[in-house]
C-alpha positions in Angstrom: 53.8 27.0 -11.3 52.0 29.4 -9.0 51.3 31.8 -11.9 50.3 29.1 -14.4 47.0 29.7 -16.2 45.4 26.6 -14.5 46.3 27.9 -11.1 45.0 31.4 -12.0 41.8 29.8 -13.3 41.3 27.7 -10.2 41.8 30.8 -8.0 39.4 32.8 -10.1 36.7 30.1 -9.9 37.4 29.7 -6.1 36.7 33.4 -5.6 33.2 33.1 -7.1 30.1 32.5 -5.1 28.4 29.1 -5.0 25.6 30.4 -7.3 28.1 31.7 -9.9 30.1 28.5 -9.7 27.0 26.4 -10.2 26.0 28.6 -13.1 29.5 28.3 -14.6 29.3 24.5 -14.3 25.9 24.5 -16.0 27.2 26.7 -18.8 30.3 24.5 -19.2 28.2 21.4 -19.5 25.7 23.1 -21.8 28.5 24.5 -24.1 30.3 21.2 -24.0 27.1 19.3 -25.0 26.3 21.9 -27.7 29.9 21.6 -29.0 29.8 17.8 -29.0 26.3 17.7 -30.6 27.1 20.4 -33.2 30.4 18.8 -34.2 28.8 15.4 -34.4 26.0 16.8 -36.5 28.5 18.6 -38.8 30.6 15.5 -39.0 27.6 13.3 -39.9 26.5 15.9 -42.4 29.9 15.9 -44.0 30.0 12.1 -44.2 26.5 12.1 -45.7 27.6 14.7 -48.2 30.7 12.7 -49.1 28.6 9.5 -49.4 26.1 11.3 -51.7 29.0 12.6 -53.8 30.5 9.1 -54.1 27.2 7.6 -55.0 25.9 10.3 -57.4 29.2 11.4 -58.9 31.2 8.1 -58.9 29.1 5.0 -58.3 26.1 5.8 -60.5 28.5 6.9 -63.4 30.4 3.6 -63.1 27.1 1.7 -63.4 26.1 3.8 -66.4 29.6 3.3 -68.0 29.3 -0.5 -67.5 25.8 -0.3 -69.0 27.3 1.6 -72.1 29.9 -1.2 -72.5 27.2 -3.8 -72.4 25.1 -1.9 -74.9 28.0 -1.6 -77.4 29.1 -5.2 -76.8 25.8 -7.0 -76.7 23.2 -4.8 -78.3 25.3 -3.5 -81.2 28.3 -5.9 -81.9 26.4 -9.1 -81.2 23.4 -7.9 -83.2 25.7 -7.0 -86.2 27.3 -10.5 -85.9 23.8 -12.1 -86.0 23.0 -10.1 -89.1 26.2 -11.2 -90.7 25.4 -14.8 -89.9 21.8 -14.4 -91.1 20.5 -15.3 -87.7 18.2 -12.3 -87.7 17.0 -10.1 -90.5 18.6 -6.7 -91.1 15.3 -5.0 -90.1 15.2 -6.8 -86.8 18.8 -6.0 -86.2 18.2 -2.4 -87.1 15.4 -2.0 -84.5 17.7 -3.4 -81.8 20.6 -1.2 -82.8 18.3 1.9 -82.9 17.0 1.1 -79.4 20.6 0.6 -78.2 21.6 4.0 -79.7 18.8 5.8 -77.8 19.8 4.1 -74.5 23.4 5.0 -75.1 22.6 8.7 -75.7 20.4 8.8 -72.5 23.0 7.1 -70.3 25.8 9.2 -71.7 23.8 12.3 -71.1 23.2 11.3 -67.5 26.9 10.5 -67.1 27.9 14.0 -68.3 25.5 15.4 -65.6 27.9 14.0 -63.0 30.5 16.6 -64.0 28.2 19.3 -62.7 28.0 17.8 -59.2 30.1 19.9 -56.8 32.3 17.5 -54.9 33.6 20.1 -52.5 33.5 19.4 -48.7 30.3 20.5 -46.9 32.2 23.1 -44.8 33.8 24.6 -47.9 30.3 24.8 -49.5 29.1 26.6 -46.3 32.0 29.0 -46.2 31.5 29.6 -50.0 27.8 30.4 -49.5 28.8 33.2 -47.1 31.5 34.4 -49.5 34.4 33.4 -47.2 35.9 31.1 -49.8 36.0 31.8 -53.5 35.0 29.2 -56.0 38.0 27.8 -57.9 37.9 25.8 -61.1 39.3 22.4 -60.8 42.6 21.8 -62.6 43.8 18.5 -61.1 45.4 15.9 -63.5 42.7 13.4 -62.7 40.0 15.8 -63.5 41.7 16.9 -66.8 42.3 13.2 -67.8 38.6 12.4 -67.1 37.3 15.4 -69.1 39.7 14.7 -72.0 38.8 11.0 -72.0 35.1 11.8 -71.9 35.4 14.2 -74.8 37.2 11.5 -76.8 34.6 8.9 -76.0 31.8 11.3 -77.0 33.5 11.9 -80.4 33.8 8.1 -80.9 30.1 7.7 -80.0 29.2 10.3 -82.6 31.5 8.5 -85.1 29.8 5.1 -84.4 26.4 6.8 -84.8 27.5 8.2 -88.2 28.8 4.8 -89.3 25.6 3.1 -88.3 23.5 5.7 -90.2 25.7 5.2 -93.3 25.3 1.4 -93.0 21.5 1.6 -92.8 21.5 3.8 -96.0 23.9 1.4 -97.9 21.9 -1.6 -96.8 18.7 -0.1 -98.2 20.7 0.4 -101.4 21.5 -3.3 -101.3 25.2 -2.7 -100.9 25.7 -5.4 -98.4 29.4 -6.0 -99.1 30.2 -2.4 -98.5 28.2 -2.6 -95.2 30.1 -5.7 -94.1 33.3 -4.0 -94.9 32.4 -0.9 -92.9 31.5 -3.2 -90.0 34.8 -5.0 -90.1 37.1 -2.1 -90.9 35.5 0.8 -89.0 32.7 -0.2 -86.6 34.3 -3.1 -84.7 37.6 -1.2 -84.1 35.8 1.9 -83.0 33.4 0.0 -80.6 36.4 -1.9 -79.1 38.2 1.5 -78.7 35.1 2.9 -77.0 34.9 0.0 -74.6 38.6 0.4 -73.8 38.1 4.1 -73.1 34.9 3.3 -71.0 37.0 0.8 -69.0 39.6 3.5 -68.4 37.0 6.0 -67.4 35.5 3.4 -65.0 38.9 3.0 -63.5 39.3 6.7 -63.1 35.9 6.9 -61.3 36.8 3.9 -59.1 40.1 5.6 -58.2 38.1 8.8 -57.4 35.7 6.7 -55.3 38.6 5.3 -53.4 39.9 8.8 -52.7 36.4 9.9 -51.7 36.2 7.0 -49.2 39.5 8.0 -47.8 38.2 11.5 -47.4 35.1 10.2 -45.7 37.2 8.1 -43.4 39.3 11.1 -42.6 36.2 13.1 -41.8 35.0 10.3 -39.5 38.4 10.2 -37.8 38.5 14.0 -37.4 34.9 14.0 -36.1 35.6 11.2 -33.6 38.8 12.9 -32.5 37.0 16.3 -32.0 34.1 14.7 -30.2 36.4 12.7 -27.9 38.5 15.9 -27.3 35.3 17.9 -26.7 33.9 15.2 -24.3 37.2 14.9 -22.4 37.6 18.7 -22.3 34.0 19.2 -21.1 34.3 16.5 -18.5 37.7 17.7 -17.3 36.6 21.4 -17.0 33.3 20.3 -15.4 35.2 18.1 -13.0 37.5 21.0 -12.1 34.6 23.3 -11.4 32.7 20.5 -9.5 35.9 19.8 -7.4 36.0 23.5 -6.5 32.3 23.5 -5.7 32.6 20.4 -3.6 35.5 22.0 -1.7 33.4 25.1 -1.1 30.4 22.9 0.0 32.6 21.1 2.5 33.8 24.4 3.9 30.2 25.7 4.0 29.1 22.4 5.6 31.8 22.7 8.3 30.9 26.3 8.8 27.2 25.4 8.9 27.9 22.6 11.4 29.8 25.1 13.6 27.0 27.6 13.4 24.4 24.9 14.1 26.4 23.8 17.1 26.8 27.4 18.3 23.0 28.0 17.7 22.2 24.8 19.5 24.2 25.8 22.5 22.6 29.2 22.4 19.2 27.5 22.1 20.0 25.2 25.0 21.1 28.2 27.0 18.0 30.0 26.0 15.8 27.0 27.0 17.5 26.9 30.4 16.9 30.6 30.8 13.4 30.2 29.5 12.7 27.4 32.0 14.0 29.6 34.8 11.9 32.5 33.5 8.9 30.3 33.2 9.3 29.1 36.8 9.7 32.7 37.9 6.7 33.8 36.0 4.7 30.8 37.3 5.7 31.7 40.8 4.8 35.3 40.2 1.5 34.2 38.7 0.8 32.0 41.8 1.8 34.9 44.1 -0.5 37.2 42.1 -3.3 34.7 42.3 -2.7 34.3 46.0 -2.7 38.0 46.5 -5.9 38.3 44.4 -7.4 35.4 46.4 -6.5 37.2 49.6 -8.0 40.4 48.3 -11.1 38.5 47.3 -11.3 37.0 50.8 -10.6 40.3 52.4 -13.4 41.8 50.3 -15.6 38.9 51.4 -14.4 39.5 55.0 -15.5 43.1 54.7 -19.0 41.8 53.8 -18.8 39.4 56.7 -17.8 42.0 59.2 -20.7 44.1 58.0 -22.9 41.1 58.5 -21.5 40.5 62.0 -21.9 44.1 62.9 -25.5 44.0 61.7 -26.2 40.7 63.6 -24.4 41.9 66.8 -26.1 45.3 66.9 -29.4 44.1 68.3 -27.8 41.7 70.9 -25.5 44.5 72.0 -28.4 46.9 72.5 -30.1 44.2 74.5 -27.0 43.7 76.7 -26.7 47.4 77.1 -30.3 47.6 78.3 -29.7 44.7 80.8 -26.7 46.5 82.2 -28.6 49.8 82.4 -31.5 48.0 84.2 -29.2 47.4 87.2 -28.2 51.0 87.4 -31.8 52.2 87.0 -33.2 50.0 89.8 -30.4 51.2 92.1 -31.0 54.8 91.3 -34.8 54.3 91.9 -33.9 52.7 95.2 -35.4 49.4 94.2 -33.9 46.4 95.9 -32.0 44.0 93.5 -33.4 40.6 94.5 -32.0 37.3 93.4 -34.8 36.5 91.0 -34.2 39.7 89.1 -30.5 39.2 89.0 -30.8 35.6 87.8 -33.3 36.5 85.1 -31.1 39.3 83.8 -27.9 37.2 83.9 -29.7 34.3 82.0 -30.9 36.7 79.3 -27.4 38.3 79.0 -25.7 34.8 78.8 -28.2 33.8 76.1 -27.4 36.9 74.1 -23.6 36.3 74.5 -24.1 32.7 73.4 -25.9 33.8 70.2 -23.2 36.3 69.5 -20.5 33.6 70.1 -22.3 31.3 67.7 -22.3 34.0 65.0 -18.5 34.4 65.4 -18.1 30.6 65.1 -20.1 30.6 61.9 -18.0 33.3 60.3 -14.7 31.8 61.6 -15.4 28.5 59.9 -15.9 30.3 56.6 -12.4 31.8 56.8 -10.7 28.6 58.0 -7.9 28.0 55.3 -8.6 24.2 55.0 -7.0 23.0 51.7 -8.0 19.3 52.0 -10.6 18.0 49.6 -13.5 16.2 51.0 -17.0 15.0 50.0 -19.6 17.6 50.7 -23.2 18.3 49.9 -23.8 21.2 47.5 -27.3 21.9 49.0 -26.0 22.1 52.6 -23.0 24.3 51.6 -25.2 26.8 49.7 -27.8 26.9 52.5 -25.0 27.7 55.1 -23.7 30.4 52.8 -27.2 31.8 52.4 -27.8 31.7 56.1 -24.8 33.9 56.8 -26.3 36.5 54.4 -30.0 36.1 55.2 -30.1 38.6 58.1 -27.8 41.0 56.3 -29.9 40.9 53.1 -33.1 41.5 55.0 -31.8 45.0 55.7 -31.9 45.7 51.9 -35.2 43.8 51.4 -33.6 41.0 49.5 -35.3 37.6 49.6 -33.2 34.4 48.9 -34.8 31.2 47.8 -33.0 27.8 47.4 -34.7 25.2 45.2 -33.0 21.8 45.3 -34.4 19.6 42.6 -31.7 17.0 43.0 -28.9 17.4 45.5 -25.5 16.0 44.7 -22.1 15.6 46.4 -18.6 16.4 45.1 -15.0 16.1 46.2 -13.6 19.6 46.6 -12.9 22.5 48.9 -16.1 23.4 50.7 -14.8 26.7 52.0 -13.6 27.9 48.6 -16.9 26.9 47.1 -18.7 28.8 49.8 -16.7 31.8 48.8 -17.8 31.4 45.2 -21.5 31.3 46.3 -21.0 34.4 48.6 -19.3 36.3 45.7 -22.3 35.5 43.5 -24.7 36.6 46.3 -22.7 39.8 46.9 -22.7 40.7 43.1 -26.5 40.0 43.0 -27.0 42.2 46.1 -25.0 45.1 44.6 -27.0 44.8 41.3 -30.3 44.7 43.2 -29.4 47.7 45.4 -28.3 49.7 42.4 -31.3 49.0 40.2 -33.7 48.9 43.2 -36.6 46.9 41.9 -39.8 46.9 43.9 -39.2 43.3 45.0 -35.6 42.2 45.2 -35.1 38.4 44.5 -32.3 35.9 44.5 -33.1 32.3 43.6 -30.7 29.3 43.6 -31.6 26.2 41.6 -29.7 22.9 42.2 -30.1 19.9 39.9 -27.9 17.2 38.2 -27.8 14.6 35.4 -25.8 11.4 34.9 -22.5 13.3 34.3 -22.7 16.8 35.9 -24.2 18.8 38.7 -25.6 22.3 38.1 -26.1 25.4 40.2 -28.0 28.3 38.7 -28.1 31.6 40.6 -30.7 34.1 39.3 -31.5 37.7 40.3 -33.9 40.3 39.0 -31.3 43.1 39.0 -31.8 44.0 35.3 -29.1 41.8 33.8 -25.6 42.6 32.6 -24.8 45.0 29.8 -24.2 43.1 26.5 -21.0 45.1 25.8 -19.3 43.9 29.0 -20.9 40.4 29.6 -17.9 38.7 28.0 -15.5 40.5 30.3 -17.0 39.9 33.7 -14.5 37.2 34.6 -11.5 39.2 33.7 -9.3 40.2 36.7 -9.8 43.7 38.0 -12.8 44.3 35.7 -15.8 45.8 37.4 -18.8 47.9 36.6 -19.0 49.2 40.1 -17.5 52.4 41.5 -13.8 52.0 42.6 -14.8 52.6 46.2 -17.1 49.5 46.2 -15.7 47.1 43.7 -12.3 45.5 43.1 -13.1 43.4 40.1 -11.6 40.2 41.5 -14.6 38.4 43.0 -15.9 36.8 39.7 -12.3 36.3 38.5 -11.4 34.3 41.6 -14.8 32.5 41.4 -13.9 31.3 37.9 -10.4 30.3 39.1 -11.8 28.2 41.9 -14.5 26.5 39.8 -12.3 25.8 36.8 -8.8 25.1 38.3 -9.7 23.6 41.7 -13.0 21.9 40.9 -12.5 21.2 37.2 -15.9 22.8 36.4 -17.3 25.7 34.5 -19.0 29.0 35.3 -20.7 31.2 32.8 -22.7 34.5 32.9 -25.9 35.0 30.9 -28.8 37.4 30.6 -32.2 35.7 30.5 -35.9 35.8 31.4 -36.9 33.9 34.5 -40.0 33.1 36.6 -39.2 33.4 40.3 -41.0 31.3 42.9 -41.6 34.3 45.1 -42.9 36.9 42.6 -43.4 35.4 39.1 -41.9 36.3 35.7 -39.1 38.9 35.1 -37.8 39.7 31.7 -34.3 41.1 32.4 -32.5 38.8 34.8 -28.9 37.7 35.4 -28.1 34.0 35.4 -24.8 32.6 36.8 -24.5 28.9 35.9 -22.0 26.6 37.5 -21.3 23.1 36.0 -19.4 20.6 38.1 -18.4 17.1 37.0 -19.7 14.2 39.1 -18.0 10.9 40.0 -15.3 12.2 42.3 
């Protein structure tokens, strides 16, 4: 059983790939349908061929033979009887008989053509056309009897024609008695004999028709059996292949489910790892931003310390002179009276108070207050500018603040101050580097129904077009490494966009300053902040 052909076939099919099995199934269905269609067509063609043979070789000849019997019985015998009874004239009867003779010759000639019809089966004709089957002369008893009987009838037809021709001659010679004797003694018996032979010939054709019908039925039965066998075979083989394919599909489906489950678990694990990595990267990014923010504040603190040092230098010199005045008077032997001491102490205390106030101003800037509150943009910018005003005077930089429409926002005032100080610091660096005759920074504040705007202009020659799109990138700077870190504008953008939900852009433009008129090449830093809290 294990080595049976069916088992071997199933194993062979089972070892094929799905694509080959599907192709085999398609080919089986295609070959099966072609077989069924071809065999059905051949069977129908054979039945049609048999029907044509039955009709042309058997049924039409039977009709013609019946017609011949009628011609002899009606047109010839009945006409001769009418002539004998003087119901019609001889001339009238002769015309009828001559017409009947013509019809008899035509019908008999057509009947003899049926002997030339090949009544072989369609398949035999096909094989014979290819030379696979040799043509054999029929020698069956039925065929021999039919041919012999046909020859006998043809001789009798000729004999009747001769008798009729002789009768017509004798009748013209007015030998009526001889004519009537020929009719009674020769014509009637011969015609009756012909009718008997025709009837026998009709029976032979009818018997042949019966056999032909049996052959057609046999062809139909064979065709039906082959079509049924082909259909069952095709369906069975296709079902076998389909069963094997379905089994493979189930196996593949199970394997696919297992793989999908494995990949799902891997994906879930990957997602968990990815979430952890994202959290780690976010923490790293936050730490990096914090570091950069601290660096930015340290850079700003450096600016501030420079500012403090510049603002303290003059008070410290004054304090130093006050202290030296005591020593000078003592060395000169001048008496230190109370009035002098009080005056010097008051002046020193005033200087110390101003220095302390400077420290408080800078300390408030570096206070890490992370609570949002409502603050005035104009006041914030003015305080930031005030910190830089004395420092900028050293470089000859003039700051103007033009407030067309002040507005208040919720946010971080110290962080916003750092943004303004970063912009002032960048403008100062550009102005010091380009060194125009008059160095100008101008801040314009205005608002509309939706947003508030701060525009910071300087006449430092603008930003190079090839780098203007990169000024907000981290660690990008056009300054020397010793003076620039490249994080000031980056942190300014982070504060404006992430903490205050606004926008900051850098542009080159032409601008007319309040202090000194129109300049063609200027830098414009525009901050847009949404209103409404």
